[in-house]
N, C-alpha and C positions, 0 to 999 in steps of 0.2 A: 504494500500500500504506500503510495507516494503522491505528492502534490507538486507537480513540476510547473504549475501555471502562475506562480506568484513571484514577484520581483525580490522579496526579502530573503536573504541568504544567511542572516545571522540569527541563530536560534539557541534555545536552552533545552537540552536533552536530559531527561531526568526520570527517576522513579520516585513515587510518592508513597509514604508509609500509610497503610490501611489497617486499622484496628477492628476487632470484632464489633465494638459498639458503633463504629461508623457504618458497618455493613447492616447491622440491625436497624439503625435509625435512618439508613439510606441518605447519609449526609457525607459530603466530601468538601472539605475546606482546603483550598490550595494555598499553602503558605510556604515561603522559601525555606523556612527552618525545618519543615517536614519532608524536604526533598534531598535526595542524593543525586547530584547531577553534574553535567559537563556543558561547556559551550561548544558550538560548531559554527564554522563559517561557510557552510554549504548545506544544501538541502539533504535531509536524511530520508530514508524509507524505512518502513516497519515491516519486518519479515517474520511470518509465523510458520515455522518449519513443521513438517508432518509429525515429527517426534515430540513436539511440545516445546522446543527451544524457540524463544522469541527474542529478537534483537533489533537494534537500530544499526543500519549500515548506510553507506553513502549512495545517493542517487547515481553518481558517476563512480565507477569502481575505484577503490583505493584511496578515497579522499579522507575517510575517517577510520579510526581503529574499530575493528569488528571481528567476528568469527569466534572460534573456540580454541582454547589451548590444546594442542594435540596430545599432551601428556595427561592433563587433569580433566579435560572436557569442559572446564569452566569458561564463561564468557571472557573474551579479551577486552571488549568495550563495555557497552551497556546492554544487558540482556537478562533474561530469567528463564526458568523452566516452569511450564504450566501443563495443562492437559494436552495430550496429543490430539491431532485433528480427527482421528478416527473415533475419539471419545471426548468431544469438546465440552467445555463448560456450558450449561444450559440455563444458568441463573441470570444471564445477561448477555449482551452482544460480545462477540469475540474481539472485534476491533471497531474503531469509529474515527470519523473526521469531523471536527467542528471548524467552520470558517465563516467569515463575515467580510463586508466590503467587497461584494462580488465584482464591482466595476474595475477593481485593481488586478483582477485575474485575467490572464490571457484567454481569449476565446478558443474553443475547440476548433481544430482544423476541419474545414468543410469536407476534406477528403477522408476523414476517419469514419468509414461506414460501419465499423464494428461497435460504435458507441451505443450504450443503452441510454436513451433519452427519457428523462422524467419531466412530466408536465404538471401544472398546478393541481390537477385532480389526483395526482399520486401523493401529494404531500400530506404529512401528519402534523397537526398544529399542537404544540406543547405549551399550554398556558399562554397562548397568544392568538392573535387573529391575523388575517392577511394584511390588515392595515398597519399593525404595530410590530410585526415580526421583522427583525433586522439581521438574523443569523440563520445558519443552517447546521444541521448535524446529520451525517450519514452513518447509520449503524448497520453493521454486517454480522449476521447470525450464522454460525456454522452448524450444520446438521451432522449427526453421527453418520459414519460411512455406511451403515446398514439401513439407513432411512432414506426412502425415495418419496419425497413429499408429493401429494396429489396436487396438481396445478391446472389452472385454466389459462388458455391463450387469449390475451386481450390487449389490443393497442400496442403490439410489439413486445409484450412482456408475458412471461410465465408467472402467474400470480397465485399466491397461497395466503389464505386467511388463517392466522395462528394466534392462539392465546399465549402471550409471552411473559407478562410481568404484572404484578399488582399495580393498579392505578393509584392506590391511596397509601403507598409506603408500607406494605406488609398486610394490608387488609385483604378481604376475600374477593373483592371486585377485581376482575382481570381485564387487562387491555387486549382487545382483539385487533391485531395490526395486519395490514395487507402488505406482504413482502413480495418483491420481485426476485425471482430465483435465477441464480447462475450455477452452472455446473463446472467445477474445476476438474478437467479431464485427467491431469497428471496426479492430483491428490485423491481423485475419486470421491469427492465430497460436494454437497450442495451448499451454497451460500445464499441466505435471504437478505435482501437489501431494503432498508426503510429510510426514506428521506424525510427528515423532520424540520419544520420551521420552529425557531426559538427566538427568544429575546436575549441578547448578549449585552454586557456592559464593560467592554474592554476599553482601555485608554487609546488604543490605536485605531485609525480609521478602517484598517483591513488587516487580516492575518489568518492564521490557521493553527490547529492543534491536532496532532495525531495521538490517539489513545489506544493503548494496547491492552492485552489481558493481564491478569495478575496471578501471583502465587499465594494469595491469601484465601481464607475461607471464613465462614461465619464463626468458627471456633479458633482460628489461628491468625495472628498478625502476619502481614506480608507486604508486598509492594505491587504497584501498578505502573506500567511504563507510559510516559508522556513525552511529547516534543512540542515546543511552543515557538512560533515565529510571528512577529519579531520578538526581541527580548530587551529592547533598548532602555526600558525603565525597571527591569527586574534587577535586583541586587545580586549580581553574579560575580562581583569582583573577588578575585582569589580562587574562583572555581577552576578546576583543571579543564583542559580541552580534549575533545575527541579527535581533533584534526591530526592527521599524520604529519610529522615533520619532514621537510625535504631531506 
């Protein structure tokens, strides 16, 4: 997962501490003191490997430190180990992208005929309306490898209505969401995509955040991966860099 369409190349790449009470209360407060992170001067991409290893690497090969140590198997850069793709987490999306200030993103090339196009009737509104929504969040749900979701073909999309998460933060009312399905042929898994409209309150006119899976549970403290662009007002002085040195 990558965002190659934005002009900002200076980001903060980090993992944020998630405690069991945050999972129970469905609250996530992003504070620099709760993060372990690095700076980067190029776009990163988020890769979810089939064995459950998740990491940030560079959009262009070799620009940041990534991969695994051949002796220990531990991440060289910023990564963690979560559920493998054939048995993914089902309590939330596997990965997501938040972005705002759409006019600052490069338009899609007209020659890209493989693009999946989302129109306004596909959008889900989260505590907002078409009039006051100013941000977007794309959530991707991974289905287990032995599940073949029943789908309808409509308007160029394979569509699935799925009950995914409580609407009221742990209550019994479920949210039924319409997902657009993609099939990853190499990984042999289905991915459901939901495009959400949201309200954001960031100090930058435009930007984007990559959100990865975590290694935490409702009973165990762990981390979740994030990358935020731009970073110009985040207090990252003294933080190490993921950039490879010449």
